[in-house]
C-alpha positions as CSV (number, residue, x, y, z in Angstrom):
1,X,23.7,7.5,-63.5
2,X,25.9,4.5,-64.3
3,X,29.5,5.2,-63.5
4,X,31.9,5.6,-66.5
5,X,34.3,2.9,-67.5
6,X,37.3,2.4,-65.2
7,X,40.7,3.8,-66.2
8,X,41.8,0.1,-66.8
9,X,39.1,-0.2,-69.4
10,X,40.0,3.1,-71.0
11,X,43.6,2.0,-71.2
12,X,42.7,-1.3,-72.8
13,X,43.6,-3.2,-69.7
14,X,47.1,-4.1,-68.5
15,X,48.4,-4.8,-72.0
16,X,48.0,-1.2,-73.3
17,X,46.1,0.8,-75.7
18,X,44.7,-0.2,-79.1
19,X,47.2,0.5,-81.9
20,X,49.5,1.9,-79.2
21,X,52.0,3.4,-81.7
22,X,49.2,5.6,-83.2
23,X,46.9,6.0,-80.2
24,X,46.0,9.6,-79.6
25,X,48.5,10.7,-82.3
26,X,46.1,13.0,-84.2
27,X,45.5,16.2,-82.3
28,X,42.0,17.6,-82.0
29,X,41.7,21.4,-81.5
30,X,39.6,22.6,-78.6
31,X,37.6,25.2,-80.4
32,X,35.6,25.5,-83.7
33,X,33.2,23.0,-85.1
34,X,34.8,22.7,-88.5
35,X,38.3,22.4,-87.2
36,X,37.2,19.6,-84.9
37,X,35.3,17.9,-87.7
38,X,38.4,18.0,-90.0
39,X,40.5,16.4,-87.2
40,X,38.0,13.5,-86.9
41,X,37.7,13.0,-90.7
42,X,39.7,9.9,-91.7
43,X,38.8,6.7,-89.8
44,X,35.5,6.4,-91.7
45,X,37.4,6.3,-95.0
46,X,39.7,3.5,-93.7
47,X,36.5,1.6,-92.9
48,X,34.8,2.6,-96.2
49,X,37.6,0.8,-98.1
50,X,36.2,-2.6,-97.0
51,X,32.8,-1.8,-98.6
52,X,34.2,-1.4,-102.1
53,X,36.9,-4.1,-102.1
54,X,37.3,-6.6,-105.1
55,X,35.0,-9.0,-103.3
56,X,32.1,-6.6,-103.7
57,X,32.6,-6.0,-107.4
58,X,31.4,-9.4,-108.6
59,X,28.0,-9.1,-106.9
60,X,27.4,-5.5,-108.1
61,X,28.4,-6.5,-111.7
62,X,26.1,-9.5,-111.6
63,X,23.2,-7.6,-110.1
64,X,23.4,-4.8,-112.7
65,X,23.9,-6.9,-115.7
66,X,21.2,-9.4,-114.8
67,X,18.5,-7.1,-113.4
68,X,19.3,-3.6,-114.5
69,X,18.8,-0.9,-111.8
70,X,16.4,-2.9,-109.6
71,X,18.9,-4.0,-107.0
72,X,20.1,-0.5,-106.2
73,X,17.6,-0.6,-103.4
74,X,19.5,-3.5,-101.9
75,X,22.8,-1.6,-102.2
76,X,21.2,1.3,-100.4
77,X,19.7,-0.9,-97.6
78,X,23.0,-2.7,-97.0
79,X,24.8,0.6,-96.8
80,X,22.4,1.9,-94.2
81,X,22.9,-1.3,-92.2
82,X,26.6,-0.8,-92.4
83,X,26.4,2.8,-91.3
84,X,24.5,1.8,-88.2
85,X,27.0,-1.0,-87.2
86,X,30.1,1.1,-87.9
87,X,28.6,3.9,-85.8
88,X,28.2,1.5,-82.9
89,X,31.8,0.4,-83.4
90,X,33.0,4.0,-83.2
91,X,30.9,4.5,-80.0
92,X,32.5,1.5,-78.4
93,X,36.0,2.8,-79.1
94,X,35.3,6.3,-77.8
95,X,33.0,5.6,-74.8
96,X,34.7,2.4,-73.4
97,X,38.2,3.1,-74.7
98,X,38.4,-0.4,-76.0
99,X,38.4,-1.9,-79.5
100,X,36.0,-4.8,-80.1
101,X,38.8,-7.4,-79.7
102,X,39.8,-6.0,-76.3
103,X,36.2,-5.9,-75.2
104,X,35.7,-9.6,-76.2
105,X,38.8,-10.5,-74.2
106,X,37.6,-8.5,-71.2
107,X,34.1,-9.9,-71.2
108,X,34.4,-13.5,-72.4
109,X,36.2,-16.6,-71.1
110,X,39.6,-17.6,-72.4
111,X,38.3,-20.5,-74.6
112,X,35.6,-18.2,-76.1
113,X,38.2,-15.5,-76.8
114,X,40.5,-18.0,-78.6
115,X,37.6,-19.2,-80.8
116,X,36.6,-15.7,-81.7
117,X,40.2,-14.8,-82.5
118,X,40.6,-17.8,-84.8
119,X,37.4,-17.0,-86.6
120,X,38.4,-13.4,-87.0
121,X,41.8,-14.4,-88.3
122,X,40.1,-16.7,-90.8
123,X,37.9,-13.8,-92.0
124,X,41.0,-11.5,-92.4
125,X,42.8,-14.2,-94.5
126,X,39.6,-14.6,-96.6
127,X,39.4,-10.9,-97.1
128,X,43.1,-10.8,-98.0
129,X,42.5,-13.5,-100.5
130,X,40.0,-11.4,-102.3
131,X,42.5,-8.5,-102.3
132,X,45.2,-10.7,-103.7
133,X,43.0,-11.9,-106.5
134,X,41.7,-8.4,-107.2
135,X,45.1,-7.0,-107.4
136,X,46.4,-9.9,-109.5
137,X,43.5,-9.6,-111.9
138,X,44.1,-5.8,-112.2
139,X,47.8,-6.4,-113.0
140,X,46.8,-8.9,-115.7
141,X,44.3,-6.6,-117.2
142,X,46.7,-3.6,-117.2
143,X,50.0,-5.3,-118.0
144,X,49.2,-8.7,-119.4
145,X,50.8,-10.5,-116.4
146,X,49.7,-14.1,-115.8
147,X,47.5,-14.3,-112.7
148,X,50.0,-16.5,-110.9
149,X,52.8,-13.9,-111.4
150,X,50.4,-11.2,-110.2
151,X,49.6,-13.2,-107.1
152,X,53.3,-13.5,-106.2
153,X,53.9,-9.8,-106.9
154,X,51.3,-8.9,-104.3
155,X,53.7,-10.2,-101.6
156,X,55.7,-7.1,-102.1
157,X,53.0,-4.6,-101.0
158,X,54.0,-5.1,-97.4
159,X,56.8,-2.7,-98.1
160,X,54.2,0.0,-99.2
161,X,52.4,-0.2,-95.9
162,X,55.7,-0.1,-93.9
163,X,56.8,3.0,-95.8
164,X,53.4,4.8,-95.3
165,X,53.4,4.1,-91.5
166,X,56.7,5.9,-91.1
167,X,55.0,9.2,-92.0
168,X,52.3,8.9,-89.4
169,X,48.7,7.8,-89.2
170,X,47.3,11.0,-90.8
171,X,49.5,10.4,-93.9
172,X,48.2,6.8,-94.1
173,X,44.6,8.1,-94.1
174,X,45.5,10.7,-96.8
175,X,46.9,7.9,-99.0
176,X,43.8,5.8,-98.6
177,X,41.6,8.8,-99.3
178,X,43.6,9.6,-102.5
179,X,43.1,6.1,-103.8
180,X,39.4,6.4,-103.1
181,X,39.3,9.6,-105.1
182,X,41.0,7.7,-108.0
183,X,38.4,5.0,-107.8
184,X,35.6,7.6,-107.8
185,X,37.1,9.5,-110.7
186,X,37.4,6.2,-112.7
187,X,33.7,5.4,-112.3
188,X,32.6,8.9,-112.9
189,X,34.4,8.7,-116.3
190,X,32.8,5.2,-117.0
191,X,29.3,6.5,-116.2
192,X,29.9,9.6,-118.4
193,X,30.6,7.1,-121.2
194,X,27.7,4.8,-120.4
195,X,25.1,7.6,-120.1
196,X,22.6,5.7,-117.9
197,X,18.9,6.5,-117.7
198,X,19.0,8.6,-114.5
199,X,15.2,8.4,-114.1
200,X,15.5,4.6,-114.0
201,X,18.4,4.9,-111.7
202,X,16.3,6.9,-109.2
203,X,13.6,4.3,-109.5
204,X,16.0,1.6,-108.7
205,X,16.6,2.9,-105.2
206,X,12.9,2.2,-104.4
207,X,12.4,-1.4,-103.1
208,X,10.1,-3.7,-105.0
209,X,8.4,-7.0,-104.1
210,X,10.1,-8.6,-107.1
211,X,13.4,-8.7,-105.2
212,X,11.9,-11.1,-102.8
213,X,9.6,-13.1,-105.1
214,X,12.2,-13.7,-107.9
215,X,14.5,-16.4,-106.6
216,X,17.4,-15.5,-108.9
217,X,17.1,-11.8,-107.9
218,X,16.8,-12.7,-104.2
219,X,20.0,-14.8,-104.4
220,X,22.1,-11.9,-105.9
221,X,20.5,-9.5,-103.4
222,X,21.5,-11.7,-100.5
223,X,25.0,-11.8,-102.0
224,X,25.2,-8.0,-102.1
225,X,24.1,-7.8,-98.5
226,X,26.3,-10.7,-97.4
227,X,29.4,-9.1,-99.0
228,X,28.8,-5.6,-97.7
229,X,29.4,-5.7,-93.9
230,X,33.0,-6.9,-93.4
231,X,33.6,-8.3,-89.9
232,X,37.1,-7.0,-89.6
233,X,35.8,-3.5,-90.2
234,X,34.0,-3.6,-86.9
235,X,37.3,-4.4,-85.1
236,X,39.1,-1.8,-87.2
237,X,36.8,1.1,-86.6
238,X,36.6,0.7,-82.8
239,X,40.4,1.0,-82.8
240,X,41.2,3.7,-85.3
241,X,38.8,6.3,-83.8
242,X,41.1,6.2,-80.8
243,X,43.9,7.7,-82.8
244,X,42.2,11.0,-82.1
245,X,43.5,12.9,-79.1
246,X,40.1,14.2,-78.1
247,X,39.1,15.6,-74.7
248,X,37.7,12.6,-72.8
249,X,35.5,15.0,-70.8
250,X,33.6,15.5,-74.1
251,X,33.0,12.0,-75.4
252,X,29.6,13.0,-76.6
253,X,31.1,15.6,-78.9
254,X,33.7,13.0,-80.1
255,X,30.9,10.6,-80.9
256,X,29.1,13.2,-82.9
257,X,32.1,14.0,-85.0
258,X,32.9,10.3,-85.5
259,X,29.4,9.6,-86.6
260,X,29.5,12.4,-89.2
261,X,32.8,11.0,-90.5
262,X,31.2,7.5,-90.7
263,X,28.1,8.7,-92.5
264,X,30.0,10.7,-95.1
265,X,32.6,8.0,-95.7
266,X,30.1,5.2,-96.0
267,X,27.9,7.4,-98.1
268,X,30.9,7.7,-100.5
269,X,31.2,3.9,-100.5
270,X,27.5,3.6,-101.3
271,X,28.1,5.8,-104.4
272,X,31.0,3.7,-105.6
273,X,29.0,0.4,-105.2
274,X,26.0,2.0,-106.8
275,X,28.2,3.2,-109.7
276,X,29.5,-0.3,-110.3
277,X,25.9,-1.7,-110.5
278,X,24.7,1.3,-112.6
279,X,27.6,0.8,-115.0
280,X,26.8,-2.9,-115.5
281,X,23.1,-2.0,-116.0
282,X,23.7,0.8,-118.4
283,X,26.3,-1.1,-120.4
284,X,25.5,-4.8,-120.3
285,X,21.8,-5.1,-119.3
286,X,20.4,-2.7,-121.8
287,X,22.4,-4.5,-124.5
288,X,20.9,-7.8,-123.6
289,X,24.1,-9.1,-121.9
290,X,22.6,-10.3,-118.7
291,X,25.2,-12.9,-118.0
292,X,28.2,-10.7,-117.1
293,X,29.3,-11.5,-113.6
294,X,33.0,-11.9,-114.0
295,X,35.4,-9.0,-113.5
296,X,37.5,-10.0,-116.5
297,X,34.5,-10.3,-118.7
298,X,33.4,-6.9,-117.7
299,X,36.8,-5.5,-118.5
300,X,36.9,-7.2,-121.9
301,X,33.4,-5.9,-122.9
302,X,33.6,-2.3,-121.7
303,X,35.7,-0.7,-124.4
304,X,33.8,-2.2,-127.4
305,X,30.4,-1.6,-125.9
306,X,31.1,1.9,-124.7
307,X,33.1,2.8,-127.8
308,X,36.1,4.1,-125.9
309,X,39.4,2.3,-125.8
310,X,40.3,3.9,-122.4
311,X,37.1,2.4,-120.7
312,X,38.7,-1.0,-119.9
313,X,42.0,0.5,-118.8
314,X,40.2,2.9,-116.4
315,X,38.1,0.0,-115.0
316,X,41.3,-2.0,-114.3
317,X,43.0,1.0,-112.7
318,X,40.1,1.4,-110.3
319,X,40.3,-2.3,-109.5
320,X,44.1,-2.0,-108.7
321,X,43.4,1.0,-106.4
322,X,40.7,-0.9,-104.7
323,X,42.9,-3.9,-104.0
324,X,45.8,-1.8,-102.7
325,X,43.5,0.2,-100.4
326,X,41.9,-3.0,-98.9
327,X,45.4,-4.4,-98.3
328,X,46.3,-1.5,-96.0
329,X,43.1,-1.7,-93.9
330,X,43.2,-5.5,-93.7
331,X,46.7,-5.4,-92.2
332,X,45.7,-2.8,-89.6
333,X,42.7,-5.0,-88.7
334,X,45.0,-8.0,-88.3
335,X,47.3,-6.2,-85.9
336,X,44.3,-5.0,-83.9
337,X,42.7,-8.4,-83.4
338,X,45.9,-10.2,-82.5
339,X,46.9,-7.6,-79.9
340,X,43.3,-7.3,-78.6
341,X,42.4,-11.0,-78.3
342,X,45.8,-12.5,-77.4
343,X,47.9,-9.5,-76.1
344,X,50.6,-10.5,-78.7
345,X,52.5,-7.9,-80.7
346,X,54.4,-8.8,-83.8
347,X,56.5,-6.5,-85.9
348,X,54.3,-5.0,-88.7
349,X,56.4,-6.5,-91.5
350,X,56.1,-10.0,-89.9
351,X,52.3,-9.6,-89.2
352,X,51.8,-8.6,-92.8
353,X,54.0,-11.3,-94.3
354,X,52.2,-14.0,-92.4
355,X,48.7,-12.8,-93.3
356,X,49.7,-12.3,-97.0
357,X,51.4,-15.7,-97.2
358,X,48.3,-17.4,-95.9
359,X,46.3,-15.7,-98.7
360,X,48.9,-16.2,-101.4
361,X,49.5,-19.9,-100.9
362,X,45.9,-21.1,-101.6
363,X,45.5,-18.6,-104.4
364,X,48.8,-19.8,-106.1
365,X,47.9,-23.4,-105.6
366,X,44.4,-23.2,-107.0
367,X,45.6,-21.1,-110.0
368,X,48.5,-23.4,-110.6
369,X,46.5,-26.6,-110.4
370,X,43.1,-25.5,-111.8
371,X,44.0,-22.6,-114.1
372,X,43.1,-18.9,-114.1
373,X,39.3,-19.7,-114.6
374,X,39.2,-20.8,-110.9
375,X,39.6,-17.2,-109.6
376,X,35.8,-16.5,-109.6
377,X,35.2,-19.6,-107.4
378,X,38.0,-18.4,-105.0
379,X,36.4,-15.0,-104.7
380,X,33.0,-16.6,-103.9
381,X,34.7,-18.8,-101.3
382,X,36.3,-15.7,-99.7
383,X,32.8,-14.1,-99.3
384,X,31.4,-17.4,-97.8
385,X,34.1,-17.4,-95.2
386,X,33.4,-13.8,-94.4
387,X,29.7,-14.5,-94.1
388,X,30.4,-17.4,-91.6
389,X,32.4,-15.1,-89.3
390,X,30.0,-12.1,-89.5
391,X,27.6,-13.1,-86.6
392,X,30.6,-13.5,-84.3
393,X,31.5,-9.9,-84.7
394,X,28.1,-8.3,-85.0
395,X,26.4,-9.9,-82.0
396,X,29.1,-9.0,-79.5
397,X,29.3,-5.4,-80.8
398,X,25.5,-4.9,-80.4
399,X,25.6,-6.5,-77.0
400,X,28.6,-4.5,-75.7
401,X,27.3,-1.1,-76.9
402,X,24.0,-1.7,-75.1
403,X,25.8,-2.6,-71.8
404,X,25.7,0.2,-69.3
405,X,28.5,-1.4,-67.2
406,X,30.9,-1.0,-70.1
407,X,29.5,2.1,-71.9
408,X,28.3,4.1,-68.9
409,X,25.9,6.9,-69.9
410,X,26.8,6.3,-73.6
411,X,25.1,2.9,-73.8
412,X,22.8,2.6,-76.8
413,X,19.4,4.1,-76.2
414,X,16.4,1.8,-76.6
415,X,15.6,2.9,-80.2
416,X,19.2,2.4,-81.3
417,X,19.4,-0.9,-79.5
418,X,16.2,-2.2,-81.2
419,X,17.4,-1.1,-84.6
420,X,20.8,-2.7,-84.1
421,X,19.4,-6.0,-83.1
422,X,17.0,-5.9,-86.1
423,X,19.9,-5.2,-88.4
424,X,22.0,-8.0,-86.8
425,X,19.1,-10.5,-87.2
426,X,18.6,-9.5,-90.8
427,X,22.3,-9.8,-91.7
428,X,22.8,-13.0,-89.9
429,X,19.6,-14.5,-91.4
430,X,20.4,-13.5,-94.9
431,X,24.0,-14.8,-94.6
432,X,22.7,-18.1,-93.3
433,X,20.3,-18.3,-96.3
434,X,23.2,-17.4,-98.6
435,X,25.4,-20.1,-97.2
436,X,22.5,-22.7,-97.5
437,X,22.0,-21.6,-101.1
438,X,25.6,-22.0,-102.0
439,X,25.8,-25.4,-100.2
440,X,22.9,-26.7,-102.2
441,X,23.9,-25.1,-105.5
């Protein structure tokens, strides 16, 4: 049997443990399946936030309005891919005691580590840009604020995160879960109004050859896949699972509970993404409006087409909750990658302020110079940047979790390893195709 990782690996090296202020802060009871499971519930929901952020809304709206329920199969496939990769991320954190950034620093040369860190920071800024725009659009839709004013207001949400962290990691998870429930309730109400054809919905989860043969459908399908797996989530998950004070003699049990948490949480994210697409299909596609791909257009049309004045307001409320949730997890990911790659710690308020400023400045400049109509292009740009960084997170993760020297007896078995490499190849290939398609119009 391969020996387990050294204590130095488990401690994250000389620098310390991942998210040291929260590491092992959530107690795990020794007995009882359900009590242990409840202790492990939480990290998956922090990760699930990234799978329903404002950057995902446009692709789901476009897919539903243009092609009805057909692309639900793509939403399902992308979610299954995400579940596999996030499960690997949790395995890395539990078995090796390292987050993905720490593992990269330990295994790669200094120049490679610096490049990976820069790419990851760029992805976090791009993701933050989508969150800034999503929150600003929601504020405009709810309160009539100009987008530029909404963008500037988002600089204040750093205070929200700081306030939440003072109450402990478990409270932070509870806040995120509450916002997820708000989003789910909003879309449940919207679907109740839209009254979709549930038989057609079920049929949409079955893949068809048309998805591949129709160029326009394939392009949106690639967009859905490309926007689903967020690179920073892979770093985030490998760290936040270590907030559980589990018995290190029972890592197998910890992995089992973390996997259950991941599957349930990302299953929830699947339902939200599917709900957005179903809403667009049932409201816009059946009425012949196959051109709705903009969040603001969807908001403007929902109330008159569903015959309920509250429909648009509820839609905007869900968007605001989505933007705030993504802000919290993006900040945590930023802290993890900076500490893991560089062994540099910044005060949380400073880390958040720097990341948010790097997202606000380009958003404010583009809106100020080009007008509010440029926000859709900015959202697309944020997804392109995320797509560019994705291979540099997925490939190391799959390689590390298959490495017996790092993972010991918990290295990925052959079947899981093959599945992971297939998923990595599909995601990388589709993202490359998406980027080529965008480059050539």
